[in-house]
N, C-alpha and C positions, 0 to 999 in steps of 0.2 A: 816629845816637843809640847812645849807646853798649852794645857788646853784652848787657851784663844787663839793661839796660831793654828793649832789641827782644826778648830771649826771653821777660822778663814779659809784654808785649805778645802773643809770639805764643802761648804756650800760655793766655791767656787767649783767644784768639781761637780757637785749638783746641778746646776744651773746649768754651766756649760759655757759655751761662749754666748749664744743667743739668749740664755737667760728664760730659757721656754723647755717643759717638758716634750722630748721625742715620743713620740706614741707611736712605738713600732708595734706592726701586727705580726703576726706567726705567719709563716708562709704555709700553702697547702699542704705541704707533705706534715708539717708537723701538726696542724689541725685533723689531720686525718690519723695520726699515730694518737694522738690525745684521744681523739673519738674513740678509736677501734678496741683499744685495750680496756678489757671490761674491770673492776675494781677484782672482784674474787678471784681474776686470775694472774692479779699480782702474786709476789712472793713474800714471805714474812722471812725477813732475816732470824737465825738460829738467836737464840740467846748465847752473849758469850760470857767469861768469865770476867765480870767488872761490877762497880760499885751502882751503876746504874739498876733504879725501878723495872727496867723492861729493856725489850731488845729493838734495835731499828724495825719498822715495821712501815711497808709501802704501800699497803692496801689490805683491805678487809671485806666481808663478804655484807657486812652493815655499812659500808661506804655508798654514798648515794652522791652521783654525779652532778656537779650543778646544771638546771636544764634551762636556764635563762639565756635568751638570744641577743639581748642590746648590751653590747660592751660598754663601758664605764671602768673608772680609775677604782683600785682598791688598794687600800692601805692596810698591812696588815702591820703592829706596832707588837712586838715581842718583848715585853720589857715595858706595858706603858707608862708605868707610875700612876702621877695622878693625872694622867692626860696630855701633860705639856708638851711630849711631842706630835700628838694630833693637834694640839693649838697650833705648833710650828707649821705642821702639813696644810693647816686650813688657812694660814696667814701666806701660804705661795713659798714657805721658806724651801719646799723640795720641787719648784717649779709651778706657774700657774694655775691653778684648779680648774680654770676656766677653760683651760688645752685638754681635759680630759676627755674620753671619746662622750660625744653625746652631752658634754657639758654635766656629765653625773657622775657621783664617786659614793663610796661605800666603806666603811675602815671596822675591821678586827681588832679589838683592844684585849690584850691577854697580857697580867700581870698577877703572880703570884704571893705576892705581899698583901695581906689585908688590911694594912693598914691605910690603903687606896681605894679600899670596896667603896665608902660615900664617894669622893669625889670621882670615881669611875660613872657610877650612877649616874652622878648631876650632868656627867658627860653625854651619857646618852639617854637622859629623858630631851638633852636640847635638841636631839636628833633620833629621833626614836626609830624612823624609818630606815635610817640609814648606816646606823653603829650597832655590830656584835660585840657586846661588852661580856668579858669572860675575866671575873675577878678573881681573885685568890684561886688562881690555875696557873700553872708553870708549862710556858712554853716549851715543847721538847719532839724527841723522836719516834714516841710509843704513848700507849694508854695504860695507865697506871696510877699509883700514888705515891707520892715522896714526900720524907721529910724537906723543906725548908727553912733556911736558917737564915733569922732578921738581922740585919746591920739596926743596931742601937744608939750607935755612937754619931754617927754623920748626921747630926739636924740640920744642919745647913747646906745640906748636898743631896736632900731627898732621901737618903738614908737609901744610898744607890750601892752597897757593899752586899744587899741582902742576895743569898744565892742557895742553890740546891748543894753545894757545894761547903763541908766542913772546913775546908783546907783555905778559903778564901782568908785573905788577912783581915778585911773587915769582920766578918766573922768571928772572927778568932777574937779579937780585939774587943767585940762584943761578948767575949766568954763562951760564945760556941753554944750555949743552952736556952738559950732563947730561939723555938722552933716551931713551926706548925706544918700539921701533914695538907697536904693537899693535891686534888688530881693532876696530872698532866696534860696536853692536848697534841695533837702529834700535827705538825706542821703541814705535812704533808695530805691528811686528812683536808686539813683548812683549805688547801691549794684546790684539791679536788672536789669538794661540795659547794665551794665559795666564790669559784672562779671561772672564765672562759675562757677560750683562747685568742678572742677579741679586745680583753681587758688589757688596763694599763695597770701590771700589777708590780707594787713596791712594798718590798719588806723590809723592816727595819727591827735589827738581830741587837739588842742589848740585853744579855741574858745570864752574865758573870759567869762566865764558863760553859756553861752548857752548849755556846755555840760548838765548842771540838766533838758535839757528841750529834747534832741534828744537823749541821753542816754537810758532813759526808754522808749520812741517813738522804737527807734530800739530793742529793747527787746521785744517789743510787736510784731514786725514784724516776717514775717518767713523768713526773707531774714537772719535774723542774724546769723545763721550757717554758712552763705557765709565769714564771718570773720574769718582769722585765730589769728590775732594777733591784738592788739589794744593798742595803745601807749594814754594813757590816762593823759591830764594834767588836776587837778579837780582844783577848783576854789571855792571861797566862795556861800555858798546856795545861798545868797541874792541878787547875779547877775542873776539868774535864772529870768524868766519870767513868771512862770507857779505855782511855789507855790513848788515844789521838795523838800520832805525833805530828810536830811542825812540817815532815816532808811528807805526810796521808793528809794533812790539812791543805798544804798548798796544792795536792794533786785534785782534790775535792772541789777545789775555787777553781782550778784550771778547766776539772771537767763543768763545772756548773758555765763557765765563759763559754765552752764550746757549742754548750746548748742556747747560747744565746742572753746570759744574763751577765748584765754591767753590773760589776763590783767597785764602784769608786771607792777612793778614802775617805772616810768618815771617823766623825766623834759625835757622840749621841748628846743631843741636847736633855740631860736630864735636870739641871737644876730649876 
């Protein structure tokens, strides 16, 4: 589908018929489950034979559960680029911000490409108490360090082909030699430490193939019900690093839907 048409379809899906954000709260049972399971009791999946820098991790003894009690919107932007998708969020692109619980919001902006460090720093300065900027950091399923290959050819498209995968076609067109080493951040940990069950949590995931690693891991974690809506841009499975198959990916998405996660059709606004 052409990008413009995909964007139109996505916007219709995001707003729904009423044009408003639906602020779904968790059930009491879900709340009890999330509060009952301590992080140190959660399993860490054993490392698999893959190209991944680390294995799916769903908990850790050093994880600190969010103790905030006042609900709000939390926009988690994985693949934040220069902050343009956050700007789309602030302009009610994902629904009226005024509909957030208590009229309040926060955002976590994660971007691996150091090209956008200064842009994101400026965004952070505009909202110093509401935004957690994680520049030169790759969104992933565990914590380690990884090579991140830079797209140097798509100058008119915000260098959108930068990826952890050396097999990404835009990385290959760029020669595959321009890379940086960056830390990875675990989405499960972000959810555990920065959201609470009463929040309206939106995760935008446009991470050029790493979704094939991250999403099945999130589906395994008990943090999954914390997500209300997942805006997923899904790329070629060959760009993943652990060998997730299309069927396994669909199973992971179905598991997330069963946990209450809404996954509309989506095309990321990266330009």
